[in-house]
C-alpha positions, 0 to 999 in steps of 0.5 A: 301306601297311596295309591299308584294312580294318585302317585302318578299324579304326584309324580307328573306334577313333581315333573312339570317346570318351576314355572308351572303353576298347576296344582290341582291337589288341594282342589282335590281335597276340597271336593273330598272334604265337602262329600262331593261326587264330581268326576275327574275326566280330561287329561288329569283322569289320563294321567291318573290311568298312566298317561305321560302327556303332561296338562295344565286343567282340571275338568270334572263332571258332575250329575246336576244335581242342587245337591252336587252343586252345593257340595261343588259351591262349597269345595270351591269357596273352600279352594278359593274361588273368587267369582263362583261358576255358574252352575246351572249350565251345562259346562261352565268354566271354573278357576281357584288357586292352582287350578282351572277347567270346566265343570261338565253335566251328561247335558253338555255336548259330548259328540251324541255320547250319554255321559250319565254311565261315566259318573255311575261308573267312575273309579276311585284313588286313595292317599291314605297318608292324606285321607284323600279320595279321588274319583275319576272316569274309568279308563274305558269311559274315558277312551269314549269320551276321547273318541266322541269329542273327536279333536286330533289330540283326543284321537292321539290321547285316546290312542295312548289310552287304548296302549294303557288297556292293552300294554305290551311286554315292554309296557309291562317291563317299564311299569314292573321296574318302576314299582321295584323303585318304590317298593310298591307291592301292590303295584307290582302285583297288579301287573299279573294276572290272577293265576299267573307264576313268579319263580325263583331258580336261584336257591337263597334262604327265606325265599320261596321257590315260587309264588303262585298267583297274584295275591301270593306276589302281593304278599311276598313282596310286600313281606320281603320288601318291609323286612329289607333294607335294601332301597333301589334307586337305580335300573340299569337296563343291559339288554332286552332280547324279543323271542319269536313268541311275542308273548315273551321278553327276556331282560338283563338288568341290574338292580342298583341302591343303598342299604338303609342307614349306612353308605353302602351301595349295592349292585345286583344283577339279574335276568328275567324272562317275563311272559305277558298276555292280555297286557297280564304277566302269566310267568316270570322266571327271576335270575337274582344275584340274591347273594350280592345284596346279602354281602352289602347288607353285611349278611352274607356269612349268615346266608351262607351259613344256612344255605349250608344247612340246607345242602 
């Protein structure tokens, strides 16, 4: 399954206007195939971390070495660069079909910030379906780079990245819903604290009473979604109730979608009580209408028989 960070980038590119020619993916493939260790910085890195702010350029940080310069030249040539940039400069522009931007080394002016550590601290995202691996600046490093540059848009984007680092319960809810729509167990589990608990108070055959721990959430949802033909395509919000406890929200919603291989639709009302602490889910009570989904799948009789067997 595609890494969540790359999935965000793909979606951001799909949602751009048709007239927008920006598509850095071919050049990112060329960098990967050339063995480059260049690190994506700027707003593309911001999008990989979850920023909603669009961009039209691709900026890269590299170490200035002769080996990396050779890898960059190979990638630029493979991507169709007509005029190779001068890589002996601390910062130089580049252009390939679908993308342009700046190639920067730590020697470039960064408002007094030493960006050498940003190279060593880079994180990676991988798309197993294509073999693409992208190195991009870690969130804290990207925030420091934005603050150091100091332009109004840099501070605005740094503020957004700070919120991504410390998401509110509503921020977490938005990502939770997207993971459900994508049936992405990894993206869902990554929202949880390592020792989080996810409870299912309503009895339903095949469902545990609870998942204890992030990895149990990951394994449980991967198995459940992998075995289910239900494909959600919409989450209708009924209400979100804030609590006197700032960590807790109560969510009324309806998950709707189709049953794969049929024209049948399902609609599953549910209620979530979510506690978020330090940006991670620590507890969920998940009241889901599993019988409604079973009915749409034509499995209600079998489920009812199993329920009778547990009575």
